[in-house]
C-alpha positions in Angstrom: 43.7 -17.1 -0.8 40.1 -17.7 -0.1 38.3 -18.7 3.1 37.3 -22.4 3.1 34.0 -21.5 4.7 32.7 -18.4 2.9 35.0 -18.5 -0.2 35.8 -14.8 0.2 39.4 -13.4 0.0 41.3 -13.8 3.3 44.2 -11.4 4.2 45.8 -9.7 7.2 44.9 -10.3 10.8 41.6 -11.9 10.0 43.4 -14.9 8.4 44.1 -18.1 10.2 45.3 -21.6 9.0 43.0 -24.6 9.8 45.4 -27.6 10.2 45.0 -30.1 7.3 42.2 -28.0 5.8 43.3 -24.5 4.5 42.9 -20.9 5.4 39.9 -19.2 6.9 38.6 -16.0 8.4 38.8 -16.3 12.2 35.1 -15.4 12.5 34.1 -18.0 9.9 36.1 -20.7 11.7 34.6 -19.8 15.1 31.0 -19.8 13.6 31.6 -23.2 12.0 32.9 -24.6 15.3 29.8 -23.4 17.2 27.5 -24.8 14.5 29.1 -28.2 14.4 27.5 -30.9 16.5 30.5 -32.7 17.8 31.4 -34.2 21.1 35.0 -35.2 21.8 35.8 -35.4 18.1 32.7 -37.4 17.3 30.7 -35.6 14.5 27.2 -36.4 15.6 25.7 -34.9 12.4 27.6 -37.4 10.3 25.8 -40.4 11.9 23.0 -42.1 10.0 19.6 -42.6 11.7 20.4 -46.1 13.0 23.8 -45.1 14.4 22.1 -42.1 16.1 19.5 -44.4 17.7 22.3 -46.8 18.8 24.3 -43.9 20.3 21.2 -42.7 22.2 20.6 -46.2 23.6 24.2 -46.4 24.8 23.9 -43.0 26.5 20.7 -43.9 28.2 22.1 -47.2 29.4 25.1 -45.5 30.8 23.0 -42.9 32.5 20.8 -45.6 34.0 23.8 -47.5 35.3 25.2 -44.4 36.9 21.9 -43.4 38.5 21.0 -46.9 39.7 20.7 -47.2 43.5 23.7 -49.0 45.0 22.1 -52.2 46.4 25.2 -54.2 46.6 23.5 -56.9 44.6 20.7 -57.5 47.0 17.3 -58.4 45.6 14.3 -57.0 47.3 11.6 -59.6 47.9 8.0 -58.7 48.7 
């Protein structure tokens, strides 16, 4: 069997099975997990440029709504 990441032979204790993928060296799997840009199963590197901009806008809008002062709907007049 060959590692799905480095294509070198896998055997013994260094072997692990990646569900629905194949076999891999433990260190190759761990290195791949660290290098992936994912957040809660969302592969950010798979997004195209427009999707990435849309995601950024959504995140900024959420941050702004969470950090907004709690005015209870009052409008300040000058």
